[in-house]
C-alpha positions in Angstrom: -117.1 -33.9 -112.0 -115.2 -30.7 -112.7 -111.5 -30.0 -112.2 -110.4 -26.4 -112.1 -106.8 -26.0 -112.9 -104.0 -23.9 -114.4 -101.9 -25.3 -117.3 -98.7 -24.2 -115.6 -99.6 -25.5 -112.1 -97.5 -28.5 -111.3 -99.9 -29.4 -108.5 -102.7 -29.5 -111.0 -100.5 -31.5 -113.4 -100.2 -34.2 -110.8 -104.0 -34.5 -110.5 -104.4 -34.5 -114.3 -101.8 -37.2 -114.7 -103.5 -39.4 -112.1 -106.9 -38.8 -113.9 -105.3 -40.2 -117.1 -103.5 -43.1 -115.4 -106.7 -44.2 -113.6 -108.7 -43.9 -116.8 -111.1 -41.3 -115.4 -110.9 -38.7 -118.3 -114.5 -39.4 -119.2 -115.7 -38.6 -115.7 -113.8 -35.3 -115.1 -114.2 -32.1 -117.1 -111.0 -30.1 -116.9 -111.6 -26.3 -116.8 -108.8 -23.7 -117.0 -109.2 -21.2 -114.3 -107.1 -18.1 -113.1 -107.1 -18.3 -109.4 -105.7 -14.8 -109.1 -108.7 -13.2 -110.6 -111.3 -11.3 -108.6 -114.0 -13.8 -107.5 -111.9 -16.9 -108.4 -112.4 -18.4 -105.0 -116.2 -18.6 -105.6 -115.8 -19.7 -109.2 -113.5 -22.6 -108.4 -115.0 -23.6 -105.1 -111.9 -23.2 -103.0 -111.9 -20.5 -100.3 -108.1 -20.4 -100.5 -108.5 -19.4 -104.2 -106.0 -22.0 -105.3 -106.0 -24.7 -108.0 -106.4 -27.5 -108.5 -109.9 -27.9 -107.0 -112.2 -30.8 -107.8 -116.0 -30.3 -107.7 -117.7 -33.7 -107.2 -121.0 -34.8 -108.8 -122.6 -34.0 -105.5 -121.2 -30.4 -105.6 -118.6 -30.9 -102.9 -115.2 -29.1 -103.4 -112.1 -31.3 -102.9 -108.7 -29.7 -102.5 -105.6 -29.7 -102.5 -103.7 -32.1 -104.8 -102.9 -34.9 -102.4 -106.5 -35.1 -101.2 -107.9 -34.9 -104.8 -105.6 -37.7 -105.9 -106.6 -39.9 -102.9 -110.3 -39.1 -103.6 -109.9 -40.1 -107.3 -108.0 -43.2 -106.5 -110.7 -44.2 -104.1 -113.3 -43.9 -107.0 -111.2 -45.9 -109.4 -111.0 -49.6 -109.9 -107.2 -49.2 -110.4 -105.8 -49.4 -106.9 -102.1 -49.6 -107.6 -101.2 -45.9 -107.4 -101.8 -45.5 -103.7 -101.0 -48.7 -101.8 -103.6 -49.6 -99.2 -101.3 -49.9 -96.2 -98.0 -50.9 -94.7 -94.5 -49.9 -95.8 -95.5 -49.4 -99.4 -98.3 -47.0 -98.5 -96.0 -44.9 -96.2 -93.2 -44.9 -98.7 -95.6 -43.6 -101.4 -97.0 -40.9 -99.1 -93.5 -39.8 -98.0 -92.3 -39.5 -101.6 -95.4 -37.6 -102.5 -94.8 -35.1 -99.6 -91.1 -34.8 -100.7 -92.1 -34.1 -104.3 -94.7 -31.5 -103.2 -92.1 -29.9 -100.9 -89.8 -29.5 -103.9 -92.7 -27.9 -105.7 -93.3 -25.6 -102.8 -89.6 -24.5 -102.7 -89.4 -24.0 -106.4 -92.7 -22.1 -106.5 -91.6 -19.8 -103.7 -88.3 -19.2 -105.5 -90.1 -18.2 -108.6 -92.4 -15.9 -106.8 -89.6 -14.3 -104.8 -87.6 -13.5 -107.9 -90.7 -11.8 -109.4 -91.4 -9.4 -106.6 -91.8 -5.9 -108.0 -91.5 -4.1 -104.7 -88.1 -5.3 -103.4 -84.9 -7.1 -104.0 -85.3 -10.9 -103.7 -84.2 -12.2 -100.3 -80.9 -14.0 -100.7 -81.6 -15.8 -97.4 -84.8 -17.4 -98.6 -83.5 -18.2 -102.1 -80.6 -20.0 -100.6 -82.8 -21.8 -98.1 -85.2 -23.0 -100.9 -82.3 -23.9 -103.2 -80.7 -26.0 -100.4 -84.0 -27.8 -99.8 -84.3 -28.6 -103.5 -80.7 -29.9 -103.6 -81.1 -32.1 -100.6 -84.3 -33.4 -102.0 -82.8 -34.2 -105.4 -80.2 -36.4 -103.6 -83.0 -38.3 -101.8 -85.0 -38.6 -104.9 -82.1 -40.2 -106.8 -81.9 -42.8 -104.0 -85.6 -43.4 -104.0 -85.9 -44.1 -107.8 -83.5 -47.0 -107.6 -86.6 -49.1 -106.6 -88.7 -50.3 -109.5 -92.3 -49.2 -109.0 -94.9 -46.6 -110.3 -97.2 -44.9 -107.9 -98.4 -41.5 -106.8 -95.1 -40.7 -105.1 -93.3 -41.3 -108.5 -95.9 -39.2 -110.3 -95.3 -36.4 -107.9 -91.5 -36.7 -108.5 -92.0 -36.5 -112.2 -94.2 -33.4 -111.9 -91.6 -31.7 -109.5 -88.7 -32.4 -111.8 -90.7 -31.2 -114.8 -91.4 -28.0 -112.9 -87.8 -27.4 -112.2 -87.0 -27.8 -115.9 -90.0 -25.5 -116.7 -89.3 -22.6 -114.2 -85.8 -23.1 -112.9 -83.8 -24.6 -115.8 -80.7 -22.8 -114.6 -80.4 -25.4 -111.8 -79.3 -28.0 -114.4 -80.3 -30.7 -111.9 -80.2 -33.5 -114.7 -76.4 -33.1 -115.2 -75.7 -33.5 -111.5 -78.1 -36.4 -110.9 -77.7 -38.7 -113.9 -79.5 -41.7 -112.5 -82.5 -39.5 -111.5 -82.5 -37.9 -114.9 -82.6 -41.2 -116.8 -85.5 -42.3 -114.5 -87.3 -39.1 -115.2 -86.9 -39.3 -118.9 -88.2 -42.8 -119.0 -91.4 -41.9 -117.0 -91.9 -38.5 -118.6 -92.4 -40.2 -121.9 -95.7 -41.8 -120.7 -98.7 -40.4 -122.5 -100.2 -39.0 -119.3 -97.2 -36.7 -118.9 -97.1 -35.7 -122.5 -100.8 -34.8 -122.4 -100.2 -32.5 -119.4 -97.0 -30.8 -120.4 -97.1 -27.1 -119.4 -97.2 -24.6 -122.4 -93.7 -23.5 -123.6 
């Protein structure tokens, strides 16, 4: 299989972490791709021209990150990262969605502040910042439960992206329990191996 990714994409990082946690590194070739280049959609196999995109051994394109993670989990003998059903399953999926939502808000914030053609929209920046702040409060509640699954992986990737692109938020100072939890999980080799470039 082939995984097209960007080293700075937090969505791709989530997939790359799960590949390592599931012991699938020998089955997936990770290929750096620039989804903004002309013809990238055809190269990476995603008509949306976004990464990550997984190309299966049968040549099928799988996207986006929640779908890729679920697909890889289904292939693996390790079944603990995406519980099969019941309350644990839906808790995991909710936390994955919240983490992805934080990533969406953070990414939109970064893109808005880089617009060359106009002043950034104060309305949208506030809306995304408020969403991130509310989510951080919920995340701090969620991590009080001891477990490690795809929802937790998504949280670590989201918090890492906040540090990487929006360090001025200083979220760790305001959410000490969440920060301690993050530091503990971010020390795992899978996260060290997928750290975005400085």
